[in-house]
C-alpha positions as MATLAB code, in Angstrom:
seq = 'MIDRGKARHLVGETIRDVGILVRVFGPLDALFQRPAPGVAVLAPMVAGALSLVTLGIIVEAWEQDT';
ca = [
     102.575  159.092   57.338;
     100.912  157.965   60.530;
     102.831  158.416   63.751;
     102.259  155.078   65.484;
     103.022  156.424   68.949;
     100.497  159.231   68.636;
      97.888  156.908   67.122;
      98.364  154.396   69.957;
      98.030  157.213   72.484;
      94.790  158.450   70.898;
      93.280  154.949   70.703;
      94.173  154.277   74.334;
      92.721  157.613   75.407;
      89.502  156.942   73.488;
      89.068  153.471   75.017;
      89.675  154.930   78.481;
      87.144  157.707   77.903;
      84.490  155.234   76.721;
      85.052  153.182   79.871;
      84.666  156.267   82.050;
      81.456  157.310   80.289;
      79.941  153.823   80.614;
      80.959  153.693   84.286;
      79.350  157.066   85.056;
      76.266  157.134   82.872;
      75.345  153.422   82.793;
      74.297  153.183   86.454;
      72.811  156.686   86.284;
      70.594  155.635   83.373;
      69.647  152.430   85.196;
      68.627  154.481   88.230;
      65.911  156.252   86.236;
      64.495  153.132   84.544;
      61.367  151.460   85.841;
      61.641  148.736   86.999;
      65.189  149.327   88.103;
      67.659  146.633   87.002;
      69.271  144.583   89.723;
      72.852  143.993   90.675;
      73.046  141.181   88.113;
      72.859  143.821   85.368;
      74.874  146.611   86.972;
      77.844  144.566   88.201;
      78.949  143.315   84.748;
      78.429  146.795   83.303;
      80.694  148.355   85.921;
      83.255  145.547   85.582;
      83.301  145.981   81.805;
      83.739  149.722   82.143;
      86.642  149.297   84.543;
      88.169  146.790   82.131;
      87.943  149.365   79.332;
      89.648  151.970   81.498;
      92.424  149.499   82.318;
      92.807  148.468   78.671;
      93.014  152.115   77.623;
      95.792  152.773   80.112;
      97.690  149.685   78.950;
      97.392  150.679   75.278;
      98.638  154.189   76.032;
     101.602  152.943   78.031;
     102.555  150.129   75.643;
     105.936  150.750   74.037;
     106.826  148.699   71.022;
     110.392  148.034   69.999;
     110.679  149.032   66.343;
];
């Protein structure tokens, strides 16, 4: 049987980790590309990564009444 609380915690943690990795390595990768992408590319990437981190925290903290 699947423990829903543990599964929700693991999914939230995974989403948060993906957001952190995109936030750290996305701009770092863009730094080494030629020609370097502008702010129009980096800003949505960073905003999306921060959204993933936030979503991961919300999923982890979400308590369902069962």
